[in-house]
VONU-542133 format. One record per residue (C-alpha): x, y, z; residue number from 1. Coordinates in steps of 0.05 Angstrom, whole numbers, plus 5000, padded with zeros to 4 digits. Each point is the difference from the previous one (the first is absolute). Example, Ala and Ser with C-alpha at 12.3 -4.5 7.8 and 13.67 -1.06 7.14 Angstrom:
residues 2
> 5246:4910:5156:1
> 5027:5069:4987:2
//
This chain:
residues 490
> 8542:7304:1109:1
> 5063:4960:5011:2
> 5058:4994:4946:3
> 4980:4922:4996:4
> 4925:5011:5005:5
> 5011:5033:4933:6
> 5038:4951:4968:7
> 4943:4949:5012:8
> 4947:5050:4978:9
> 5029:5034:4930:10
> 4986:4926:4959:11
> 4924:5010:5026:12
> 4996:5066:4983:13
> 5035:5001:4934:14
> 4940:4965:4956:15
> 4944:5042:5028:16
> 5047:5062:4998:17
> 5018:4988:4930:18
> 4925:4993:4982:19
> 4982:5057:5032:20
> 5051:5044:4961:21
> 4983:4965:4931:22
> 4927:5011:5006:23
> 4976:5058:4958:24
> 4931:4978:4989:25
> 4934:4986:5028:26
> 4948:4944:4982:27
> 4936:5022:4981:28
> 4976:5048:4948:29
> 5036:5065:4984:30
> 4940:5058:5008:31
> 4986:5029:4929:32
> 4950:5056:4995:33
> 4937:4977:4961:34
> 4991:5027:4929:35
> 4938:5039:4998:36
> 4967:5038:4934:37
> 4976:5071:5012:38
> 4983:5051:4958:39
> 5044:5043:4972:40
> 4950:5054:5023:41
> 4930:5003:5029:42
> 4940:4982:4954:43
> 4980:5073:4995:44
> 5060:5016:4957:45
> 4982:4945:4953:46
> 5076:4975:4989:47
> 5036:4928:4994:48
> 5004:4952:5053:49
> 5076:4993:5029:50
> 5029:4954:5041:51
> 5020:5018:5072:52
> 5048:4945:5045:53
> 4967:5020:5060:54
> 5023:5049:5065:55
> 5066:4999:5022:56
> 5006:5001:5073:57
> 5071:5019:4994:58
> 4990:5052:4970:59
> 4967:5069:5034:60
> 4941:5024:4961:61
> 4952:5024:5050:62
> 4993:5078:5019:63
> 5037:5015:5058:64
> 4970:5000:5080:65
> 4982:5065:4992:66
> 4960:4996:4944:67
> 4938:4982:5021:68
> 4992:5069:5035:69
> 5024:5040:4941:70
> 4960:4974:4955:71
> 4940:5030:5039:72
> 5024:5064:5006:73
> 4981:5002:4921:74
> 4923:5009:5016:75
> 5025:5061:5030:76
> 4957:4991:5063:77
> 5047:5010:5057:78
> 4954:4966:5047:79
> 5000:4933:4958:80
> 5070:5002:4999:81
> 5014:5006:5068:82
> 4943:4948:5020:83
> 5038:4948:4951:84
> 5066:5021:5039:85
> 4962:4982:5070:86
> 4978:4941:4976:87
> 5067:4974:4976:88
> 5036:5010:5057:89
> 4944:4983:5046:90
> 4957:4947:4971:91
> 4995:4934:5043:92
> 4992:4965:4929:93
> 5070:5021:4976:94
> 5019:4978:5068:95
> 4986:4933:4994:96
> 5027:5001:4927:97
> 5071:5022:5026:98
> 5001:4952:5063:99
> 4987:4941:4953:100
> 5055:5022:4953:101
> 5048:5002:5067:102
> 4983:4945:5021:103
> 5021:4972:4924:104
> 5065:5032:5017:105
> 5011:4971:5060:106
> 4990:4932:4972:107
> 5043:5018:4943:108
> 5065:5014:5047:109
> 4981:4933:5040:110
> 5002:4962:4931:111
> 5068:5034:4982:112
> 5023:4971:5071:113
> 4994:4934:4973:114
> 5069:5009:4960:115
> 5027:5003:5062:116
> 5028:4951:5060:117
> 4942:4991:5052:118
> 5042:5009:5071:119
> 4966:4986:5070:120
> 5037:4993:5065:121
> 4975:4960:5059:122
> 5028:4990:5071:123
> 4984:4962:5056:124
> 5017:4975:5076:125
> 4972:4942:5034:126
> 5001:4954:5057:127
> 5003:4927:4989:128
> 4987:4942:5058:129
> 4996:4938:4966:130
> 4968:4942:5031:131
> 5041:4939:5039:132
> 4974:4958:4947:133
> 5038:5035:4950:134
> 5064:5001:5028:135
> 4996:4936:5041:136
> 5049:5008:5069:137
> 5020:5067:4984:138
> 4991:5052:5061:139
> 4947:5057:4997:140
> 5067:5053:4985:141
> 5019:4965:4932:142
> 4926:5001:4984:143
> 4989:5063:5015:144
> 5020:5046:4936:145
> 4995:5073:4980:146
> 4999:5009:4928:147
> 5001:5063:4957:148
> 5002:5011:4928:149
> 5011:5065:4952:150
> 5002:4990:4929:151
> 4987:5036:4927:152
> 4956:4971:4947:153
> 5011:5012:4921:154
> 4965:4974:4947:155
> 4998:5020:4926:156
> 4954:4978:4937:157
> 5046:4995:4932:158
> 4957:5025:4956:159
> 5018:4955:4941:160
> 4939:4996:4961:161
> 4976:5068:5022:162
> 4939:4987:5050:163
> 5026:5061:5041:164
> 5013:5057:4939:165
> 4926:4982:4979:166
> 4972:5009:5057:167
> 5037:5063:5004:168
> 4974:5017:4938:169
> 4926:4988:5006:170
> 5009:5039:5062:171
> 5026:5049:4962:172
> 4949:5003:4954:173
> 4945:5001:5054:174
> 5032:5066:5027:175
> 4987:5025:4933:176
> 4929:4983:5002:177
> 4992:5033:5065:178
> 5027:5061:4977:179
> 4960:4999:4935:180
> 4933:4997:5046:181
> 5024:5047:5041:182
> 5006:5048:4945:183
> 4930:4982:4974:184
> 4976:5014:5069:185
> 5019:5067:4995:186
> 4971:5007:4925:187
> 4933:4967:5035:188
> 5002:5052:5060:189
> 5021:5062:4958:190
> 4941:4976:4949:191
> 4946:4994:5061:192
> 5021:5065:5036:193
> 4983:5039:4935:194
> 4939:4958:4980:195
> 4971:5008:5061:196
> 5016:5073:5006:197
> 4978:5009:4927:198
> 4927:4967:5019:199
> 4994:5059:5062:200
> 5012:5053:4957:201
> 4956:4966:4946:202
> 4954:4992:5048:203
> 5005:5068:5027:204
> 4986:5040:4929:205
> 4940:4950:4988:206
> 4973:5024:5068:207
> 5016:5067:4984:208
> 4949:4999:4938:209
> 4946:4949:5034:210
> 4998:5060:5053:211
> 4993:5059:4953:212
> 4952:4962:4949:213
> 4962:4981:5069:214
> 5006:5076:5020:215
> 4964:5023:4930:216
> 4956:4955:5002:217
> 4972:5021:5063:218
> 4996:5068:4977:219
> 4948:4975:4956:220
> 4964:4959:5046:221
> 4993:5063:5030:222
> 4978:5043:4947:223
> 4949:4942:4980:224
> 4972:5004:5077:225
> 4991:5075:4981:226
> 4965:4992:4942:227
> 4949:4952:5035:228
> 4990:5046:5054:229
> 4985:5055:4946:230
> 4951:4950:4978:231
> 5036:4992:4928:232
> 5035:4935:5008:233
> 4986:4929:5005:234
> 5006:4944:5059:235
> 5037:4956:4947:236
> 5050:5038:4994:237
> 5014:5024:5064:238
> 5005:4921:5007:239
> 5051:4990:4936:240
> 5041:5056:5027:241
> 5006:4971:5072:242
> 5009:4921:4972:243
> 5058:5034:4958:244
> 5026:5043:5064:245
> 5000:4931:5048:246
> 5032:4960:4945:247
> 5056:5053:4982:248
> 5014:5011:5076:249
> 5010:4923:5016:250
> 5061:5003:4958:251
> 5034:5049:5052:252
> 5005:4941:5045:253
> 5025:4950:4940:254
> 5060:5046:5000:255
> 5006:5019:5068:256
> 5021:4937:5016:257
> 5032:4977:4945:258
> 5045:5054:5032:259
> 5003:4975:5072:260
> 5017:4936:4971:261
> 5063:5027:4953:262
> 5023:5035:5056:263
> 5001:4936:5051:264
> 5034:4973:4949:265
> 5064:5046:4996:266
> 5004:4998:5068:267
> 5014:4931:5001:268
> 5046:5006:4938:269
> 5036:5051:5034:270
> 4998:4977:5066:271
> 4967:5058:5023:272
> 4939:5019:5051:273
> 4939:5005:4955:274
> 4993:5070:5038:275
> 5064:5028:4975:276
> 4981:4976:4929:277
> 4926:5029:5010:278
> 5025:5070:5025:279
> 5045:5007:4943:280
> 4957:4964:4939:281
> 4934:5015:5020:282
> 4995:5075:4965:283
> 4993:4985:4931:284
> 5058:4999:4942:285
> 5016:4995:4932:286
> 5003:4938:4968:287
> 5078:4981:4977:288
> 5018:5001:4930:289
> 5048:4971:4962:290
> 5037:5019:4935:291
> 4960:4950:4947:292
> 5068:5007:4958:293
> 5020:4926:5019:294
> 5055:4961:4971:295
> 4996:4929:5024:296
> 5059:4975:4970:297
> 4991:4930:4976:298
> 4983:4930:5030:299
> 5068:4982:5008:300
> 5017:5055:5040:301
> 4937:5000:5040:302
> 5006:4925:5019:303
> 5079:5012:5024:304
> 4955:5057:5047:305
> 4949:4950:5026:306
> 5022:4971:5068:307
> 4945:4943:4991:308
> 5046:4977:4939:309
> 5055:5005:5034:310
> 4982:4965:5064:311
> 4962:4944:4944:312
> 5076:5000:4979:313
> 5038:4997:5051:314
> 4954:4941:5038:315
> 5004:4951:4938:316
> 5076:5016:5009:317
> 5001:4974:5064:318
> 4956:4936:4986:319
> 5055:4985:4947:320
> 5056:5002:5048:321
> 4953:4956:5048:322
> 5007:4950:4948:323
> 5073:5003:5007:324
> 4999:4992:5065:325
> 4952:4931:5009:326
> 5042:4974:4943:327
> 5069:5010:5048:328
> 4957:4943:5036:329
> 5025:4951:4945:330
> 5063:5005:5012:331
> 5043:4977:5066:332
> 5009:5070:5050:333
> 5069:5004:5029:334
> 5008:5034:5070:335
> 5064:5017:5031:336
> 5010:4998:5072:337
> 5049:5018:5056:338
> 4998:4997:5077:339
> 5058:5027:5045:340
> 4999:5004:5075:341
> 5012:4978:5068:342
> 4973:4937:5041:343
> 5017:4987:5069:344
> 4980:4954:5062:345
> 5009:5064:5042:346
> 4978:5076:4999:347
> 5069:5018:4962:348
> 4981:4997:4925:349
> 5070:5043:4977:350
> 5035:4944:5042:351
> 5065:4954:4960:352
> 4976:4946:4968:353
> 4915:5021:4989:354
> 5003:5026:4929:355
> 4958:4964:4952:356
> 4991:5014:4929:357
> 4958:4963:4942:358
> 4993:5015:4925:359
> 4952:4960:4957:360
> 4979:4994:4931:361
> 4922:4991:5009:362
> 4953:4968:4927:363
> 4928:5006:4999:364
> 4965:4974:4941:365
> 4932:4982:4982:366
> 5005:4952:4945:367
> 4964:4945:5037:368
> 4942:5065:5008:369
> 5004:5008:4932:370
> 4919:4999:4986:371
> 4988:5054:5049:372
> 5058:5044:4977:373
> 4976:4998:4926:374
> 4936:5012:5030:375
> 5021:5069:5023:376
> 5037:5018:4942:377
> 4932:4988:4962:378
> 4959:5039:5043:379
> 5052:5059:4988:380
> 4995:4996:4925:381
> 4932:4999:5013:382
> 5002:5063:5040:383
> 5043:5031:4951:384
> 4963:4980:4941:385
> 4932:5032:5041:386
> 5043:5063:5009:387
> 5015:5012:4938:388
> 4929:5001:4977:389
> 4986:5048:5048:390
> 5057:5043:4976:391
> 4977:4998:4932:392
> 4923:5016:5020:393
> 5034:5058:5043:394
> 5027:5034:4933:395
> 4932:4987:4968:396
> 4955:5037:5057:397
> 5055:5054:4999:398
> 4996:5006:4928:399
> 4918:5009:5010:400
> 5004:5044:5064:401
> 5032:5048:4952:402
> 4969:5002:4937:403
> 4935:5004:5034:404
> 5024:5050:5045:405
> 5024:5045:4938:406
> 4935:4985:4966:407
> 4956:5028:5059:408
> 5060:5059:5005:409
> 4987:5016:4933:410
> 4916:4994:4996:411
> 4983:5034:5068:412
> 5026:5066:4967:413
> 4956:4990:4941:414
> 4940:4984:5058:415
> 5020:5054:5037:416
> 5002:5054:4936:417
> 4926:4980:4986:418
> 4971:5005:5068:419
> 5032:5064:5020:420
> 4972:5031:4935:421
> 4928:4960:5019:422
> 5006:5033:5069:423
> 5010:5067:4974:424
> 4944:4999:4946:425
> 4956:4967:5056:426
> 5007:5060:5043:427
> 4993:5055:4952:428
> 4928:4955:4982:429
> 4981:5007:5074:430
> 5015:5073:4998:431
> 4954:5012:4938:432
> 4945:4950:5025:433
> 4995:5032:5068:434
> 5002:5071:4967:435
> 4943:4980:4962:436
> 4958:4966:5058:437
> 5009:5061:5031:438
> 4967:5031:4944:439
> 4940:4951:4992:440
> 5037:4984:4931:441
> 5003:4917:5019:442
> 4968:4962:5048:443
> 5034:4970:5060:444
> 5016:4929:4965:445
> 5048:5033:4956:446
> 5039:5036:5054:447
> 5001:4933:5042:448
> 5032:4957:4940:449
> 5047:5057:4983:450
> 5026:4999:5085:451
> 5006:4922:4999:452
> 5041:5002:4935:453
> 5049:5046:5030:454
> 5000:4968:5067:455
> 5026:4936:4954:456
> 5048:5038:4957:457
> 5034:5034:5046:458
> 5010:4937:5056:459
> 5016:4955:4935:460
> 5050:5061:4981:461
> 5028:4988:5072:462
> 5002:4927:4998:463
> 5032:5006:4934:464
> 5049:5040:5030:465
> 5014:4958:5057:466
> 5008:4931:4960:467
> 5053:5041:4957:468
> 5055:5013:5058:469
> 4975:4924:5033:470
> 5022:4982:4918:471
> 5066:5037:5011:472
> 5012:4965:5063:473
> 4981:4940:4974:474
> 5057:5012:4939:475
> 5049:5022:5052:476
> 4985:4931:5033:477
> 5006:4959:4941:478
> 5056:5034:4980:479
> 5039:4981:5066:480
> 5006:5073:5008:481
> 5039:5024:4948:482
> 4994:5035:4934:483
> 5024:5062:4975:484
> 4960:5058:4957:485
> 5061:5002:4954:486
> 5020:4927:4994:487
> 4999:4930:5023:488
> 5017:4989:5067:489
> 5031:4936:4999:490
//
């Protein structure tokens, strides 16, 4: 650009550049974290209610990325820990969540570029022949003209009222929401793997109980048949014994189906062939157990860890920033544009005298369309109001989820203790009844009742053990994967 042109352009640039330097604020509301009443302690601690001001996106309160895999080692089951680790590396749902996070980051990079000028370049080479009517009386040689041009264009929106800044702020919040979604998916995938594994081991335990009881009942059936053959038994006893054995044997197929379904679920979660999972897990194994000494910390600490709460707050932040984006349309949008290049009626764009320059200040103002602008602002306010309600509901559901998980985890232990003692007593009762039946001291009905009670008690105890492990997993999920044996993980 020549010195003379710079002198002409300076007055046009002085005002917008001065305003751009002085502009230090953006229109629209600044985001403020919502104040949310949260208990100081969980309900079972019977403590007073306090107030927490919400979650802080800028202060990392979540466990480290490998905390999910580390937590499962506390069950003392190497296979479970390995399966969780495999799922966190290969699960398709988690890959989808991470892809969405990457997309949000790319959109943020794109939004940040709006702070800088947009520069484009173009070129053209052509041949023009004017008609005789366009150049009347001129010979063809004067009407037949080559053309060429080469130019660079730049445009820059002067963000006087914060439209661009609010847009970047909104997209930053969307990135935070996507990161929280990915974290939530990690927790969900780890918990689902553990749930399927617990269901598998629980079904194997119940299958063992069903098979053992079916074998005992089959021996009793054989004994009754031998008595009938010796002329000392009755067909009624035989029919009852056979019905009891068939009922117990039918449970075998149910538990085998549960085992198969759980193996197929684990195959999908870990992105492994089903045959590989079946070979690894078909052999019965113990039910994983967790140290019951769990300190869940405080509700406020739990809420800071919960990724669904973090995502809800981030989306509220984004909606608040978009109010500013919509409000900026009430004010003029100033764009500084420039062009530098060369144009010539020849094939030489770099010839002397072919340079061309332009600098301009554009003003775009929607004041004549104020109704539509205000409608967009109202819609943005409504979105923010709805997302505030969603955030508050997410907090309440998180508290309910954790309270329920704590309650179930505590009570299932009591239930399992009673059922284990009942199973032990029922096994002793069957041994006594069988001995007396063989000695002829009691009839078959009493032995039948004792065997039925034994199966029910043992199966219920195994089911309670399975639900106890599942309750620990639910508590892990409710606490977003964080707790300590000695203190709160906050």
